[in-house]
N, C-alpha and C positions, 0 to 999 in steps of 0.2 A: 504493500500500500504506500509506503514511504517513497519507493522508487517510482511508482505510478504518478503520485501527486507532485513530487519535486521534479519538474521537467522544464520546458522552455519558458514557462511563465516566471520562474524564479530568476532567470537571466535578465528579464526586463524590470524586475521589482526595484533594484537600487535606483534607477533613473526615476521611477514613479515615486519612490520615497523622497527623493531630493526635491522634486517639483511640488509635492504636497506638504512638505514639512514633517519633521520626525515625530512630533507628538500626535498630530492628526493621523499620520500613517500607522503608528503603533496602535492607537485606539481602534481605527478602522480594521486593521489586520486581525486584532484579537476578536473583535465583534463578528467579523465575517468568518473567522475560524470556528467560533461558537455556533453560528448559524449553519455552517456547512456540516458540523458534527451532528446537529439536531436533525437535519434532513437526511443524513446518512442513516441514523437510527430509524427514520421513517421508511427508508427503502428496505432495510433489513426486516422490519415488521411486515411490509408488503410482500417480501419474498416468502416469509413464513406463511402468510395467509394464502399466497398463490400455491405453495406446496400442499397446504391443507385442502384447498379446492380441488387440485389435481387428484389427490388421494380419494377424496369423497366421490369424484366422478368415476374413478376406476372401481371403487367399491360398489357404487350404484350399478355400474355396467355388469360387474360380476354377479351381483344379486339378480339382475334381470336375466342374465345368461343361465344361472342356476335354476331360476323359476321356469324358464323355457324348456330346459332339459327335463325337469321334473314332470311338467305337464305333457311333454311329448313321449316320455318313456313309461308313463302310467305308474310312477312310483307312489306308493301309499303314504299317508301322513305319518304312520308309525315308522316307515323306513327313513323318512326325512329326519325324524327325531334321533335316529341312530348315528347321524353324521358326527364326526369328531369335533372337539371344541374349537379347533382352529377354523374349520370350514364354517361353523356356526357364527364365529366372530366376524368372518369375512362377509357373510351375507346379512348380518344384522344391520339395521339402519344406523347411520353414522352417529346420531345423537345418543343412542344406547351405548355405542362403543366409547364415546367421549365420557359418558356418565360413569362408565366402569373404570375410569381412571387412566385411560390410555394417554400417556404424556407425549406420544410420538406424532400425533396428528399434525402439529405445527413444526415438526422437525424440518430443517432445511437440508434436504438430501439431494434435491434435484435442481439443477441450474435453470432458473427462469429469468430470461433477459428482460430488460425494461420494456422492450417492444411487446413481448408476450404478456407482461403484466398489464400494460396499457390496453391490450386487446381483451384481457380478462375482466378488467375493472372499469374501463371507460366505455362510453358510447362511440359511435362511428366518428362523430365530429372530434371528440377528444383524442381518438387514435390518430386521426389525420393531423391534428395540431401537434401531437407528440412527435410524429415523424417529421413534420415540417421544422420543428424546433431542433431536433437532433441533426437533421440534414444541414441546416444553416450553421450550426455549431461546427460540424465536421468540415464544411466548406471554409469557415474561418480558420480552423486548425490547419488545413492544407495550404491556405494562402499565407499564413504565418510561416509555415515550414518552407514554402517555396520562395519566400523573401529572405528568410534568415540565412540560408546556405549561401546564396549569391552575395549577400551583404558581407558576410564573414570573409568569403574568398576575395571580394573586391577590396575590403579594408586591408587584408594581409598582403595581397600581391601588389596593390597600388602603392602601399606605404614603403615597400622595399625598393622602389625605383626612384630615379631622379635624385633630387636634393633632400628628400624627406625620409631618409632611411630610418625605418622602424619608428616613425613618429606618430603612430595612430592615436596614442593616448595623451599626447601633449596638448598644449593650448591652441595649436593650429586648427582653424576651422576650415573644413573642406566643403566645397560646393560640388554638386553633381557635374557641373560643367568644367571643373578642374581637370587638367591632363593626368592621365594614368600612365600609358605607354605611348610615347610619341604623339601622333595625332589622335589617338583613342582617348576619349574622355572617361571619367569615372562611371558615369551613367551607362556609357556604351559597354564598359567592362562588366558592369552589373548585369546588363541584359544578355551579354554573351554567356556569362555564367548561368543565368536563368535558363537560357536555351539549352545549354549542355546538361543542366540538372534535369530538365524536362525530358530530353532525349534519352538520358541514362535511366531515370527512375520511372518516367511516365509509362513505359510498356508493362511494368508490373501490374498496373491497374487493369490490364486486359486478361490477366491470369489470376490464379489463386496463390496467395502467399502462405506457405506452410513451413513447418519445422524451423522456426526462428529462435528456438530455445537458446542455443549457444551465442547467437548474435545478440539477444537481449541480455544475456549474462555479461558479455563483453562491454556493451554500451552502459549497463548499470555500473560496472567497475570503473569505466572511464568517467562517468558522471560523478561518482564519489571522489575520485582522485582530483578532478577539476575543481569541484566546489571546495574541497578541503584546502587545496593549493591556494585558491583565491582568498579564502578567509585568512590563512596563515600569512600570505604575502602582504595583505592589507594590514594585519596586526603588526608585522615586523616594521612596516613603513611608519605606522603610527607610533610605535615604541621608540623609534629612532628620531622622533620629532620632525619627520618629513611630511606629516599630514597637512593637506591643503584645504580640507573641507570645513566649511562653516555653515551647516544647514540651519535653516529657519525652523521655528516651531510649527508654524501653520501657514499654508498658502491655499486658500479655498479653490483657486482656479485649477489646481492640480488634482482635485479630488476625483473628477470624472474618470481620468485615466487610471488613477490609483485603484478606484473601485473595480474597474474592469480587469485590471491586472491581478488584484487579490482574488476575485471570483474565479478567474481562469487558473490561478495558482493553487486553489483548493479543490479543483475539479476531480472527482473520482466516482461520483454517483452512478454514472452510466456503465462503469466497469465493476461495480460491487458484486453482481451475481458470480462473476468469474473468480473474485477474490475470496468471498465469504463461503461459498458452497464447499470447497475442498477442505475447510477447517474441520477436523474430526470432532473436537469438543467445543461446542458453541455456547456453553453456559455463560461465559464471561466475555462474549464477543463485543458488547458495547463498551466494556472497560478497556479492552485491548485497542479498540478504535479510538477511544478517548486518549489513551497513551500515545498513539500514533499522531493525533492532532497536536498534542502538547509538544512532542518532539519536533514536528514540522514547523510549528509556530516559533519555537526557540531557534530553529535552524534559519528560518526566513529572517528573523530579527537580527541574528548574528551576522548573516550575509549582508543585509541591507545597512545596518549601523556601521559595520567596518567599512563599507563602500562609501557612504555619505560623509564620513569623517576623514577618509583617506584621500578622496578626490574632490576637487571643486565641482560644484553643481553643473557649471557650463562645460566641464570636460567629461562628465559621465556619459557613456555611450548607451544607445538603446539596447545593444547586446553587451552586457557587462564584461564578458570575457575579453572583448576588444580593448578594454582599458589596460590590459596586461601585455599588450604587444609593443610597448614602448621600451627602448633600450635603457632609459634612465630608471625604470621601475624594475625590470628584470634583465640582468646581464646575460643569463644563460639562454642561448638562441633556441634550444630544444623546447624549453618550457614556454617561451614566447609563442612558438609555432603550435605547440600542443594546445594551449589555451585559445589562441586565435582561431584554430581550425576545429576546436572541440564541437561546436554546434554542427559543423559539416558532417562529422562522423555519426553523432547520435541522432540528429534529425533525419539524416538520409536513411537510417534503418527503420525509423518510425513511419516515414512518408508512405511507403507501399502498403503497410498494414492499415493505416487510417484511410487510404484511398479505397482499398478493397472493402473495408467496413462501410464506407459511404456508398459505394456501388451496390452492395447488398441491401442497404436500407432503401435505396431507390427501387430496387427490384421488389422488395417486400411491400412497399407503399402501393405499387401498381399491380400487385399480384391478385389474381382472381382464382377462386377454388377450382382445381381441376384443369386450369389453363396453363399453357407453356408459351414462352416467348419465341418468335422466329429467331433464327441464328444471328441475323444482322442486328436485331434489336438487343439480343442478349450479349453478344460478343463485341459489338461496335458502338451502338448508341449509348447504352448505360455507362461503359467506361469513358466514352467521350464527354458526356455531360458531367461526369465526375471530375475529369482532369482539366478541361478547358477553362471553366470559370475561375478557379483559384490561381491558375497561371496568368490569366489576364489581369486579375487584381494585383498580383505580384509585379507584373510588367508595368502597371500604372503607378504603383507606390511601393516604397520599401520602408515606410515609416512604421517600424515594428511596434513601438509603444502604442500608437493609435490602433493598429490592427488587433493587438492583444486586448486593448481597452474596449473596443467596440464589440469584438467577439464575446468577451467575458460579460460585458454589461447587458447585452441583449440575449443571444442564444444561451450563454452560460448561466444567466439569471434564470431562464426558463428551466433548464436541466437541473440546476443545483437547488432551486427554491420551489418553483411553482409545481413542477411535475411530481417531486417526492411528496409535497403536501397533499396534492390531489390523490396520489396513490394511497397514502395513509388514510385519508378520509373515506375514499371509496372502498378500500379493502376492509376497513372496520365495519362499514355499512353492510357489505356482502357477507362478512363473517357472522354478523348478528342474524341476518336473514337465513343463512344456511344452517348454522350450528346452534342458534338460539342465543338469547341475551346473556345467559350465564356462562358462556364459554369464554375462556381467557387465552389469548395468544401468548405462548411462553416467551416469544421474542418481542412482546409489546414494547414500544419505545418508552424510555424514561419520561419523555415529554408526552404523556398519554392524554393529558387534558385537552379538550377541544380548543382552548384558548391558544395553545401553541400553533396549531394548524392555521387558525385565523390570523395570528401574528405573522407567521411566515408568508401567507398569501398577501396580506396588506403590505408587508415589507417588500416582497417581490414586485408587486404592481407599482408601489411608490418609487422603486428604483428605476423602472421603465420610464416613468414620468420625469423623474429627476434628471436622468441621463439625457433624455430627448430634449428637455428644456435647456440643459447646459450646452448641448451641441448647437441648438438653434441660436441661443444667445451669443455663443462664441463666434458662429458664422456671421451673425448680424453685425458684430463689432468689427470683423474683418472687412 
């Protein structure tokens, strides 16, 4: 869970911290971490309710099949009574099974993805809105990935040419129209790298990506090394008295982007079924998740505070790793290139997986029972509509802070707050209808009172309004 949550969003957090002020940033980070934990417990609760529903349906089907067999074979009532205890338990109505003290009805043993939960608990409009939200989020994810890799390559390769050898992190401000290699401008280099990135990784969208276990282990290891290196290097620089940062306490103009970055940086709700289901003993799962969130909160705070006190606000890069490609900060060339190119390696391994996930969501959205897609639609159209839009967005802008902010503030807001709250509400309602009001879900969220669901929904919708108003006001000032 730590590896899943601490990803690309963490690299854009130091810049967001600097622009919003350290006090405002810390308060908002803690609050959004708490909100994310709450909605995580909502998803776990909905997963348990979905498992119970699936068991109930299977038991009902078994009961009907047994009754059909009994009536067709002419078995007498006395023969039916001679069935063993297990078979009687399987054919007994679910309520009587529950009353006899079966604690396993809400056990999470089967992986039920968010899309499946949405189709179980939401109506048709709700299901379509869910898929719309997750598709927009995945598009934003791909656009961020498609921009982050070329930006890193452009900054590293353009800085080691000409008279600006390894000066990415210094006070020099570069424009997109500045020269990179000879007549080629920086923006041209960025677009060349974007084209190469698309040609190399784009084809994976047209196939299935499988067996990525060792690739994921390698990227997780690289992520840990890179983050720990950045924290240690920043602390060394501060301890030597070379710190240049003087962050303000609060700047309200930076809250919009900070909010989006923080939401994006706590995102894990859509992957919870894959994370929680394999855990063998789930009795203390909410406490383990809480421990995870506390560790992640401490990690984000440490990374961001060392960054904003080590570097001046105006020199902090959108992609924090690029601040460490300056010779004055790091004399070892290998470490400079490792940190500068770190996003290239890690993001490149995630891009095909996210692309295939988005393609499959498109297929599920338009799927009709019993229907199959023509070969051209299945193999060409769906991969194309998956790949082309994020590449076009990356071609038009490489402002990573805004891309992360907008993705988190809109689609991330829906996935992290609104959908889990609605899942918790609808699953509780369905559980009462099917199993009776006395039945208690063993994985019921600690925030079981209806107030918390209402609070999350009000917060989620307020965030939509706040972010939209902020964008409109910012644009009108320009």
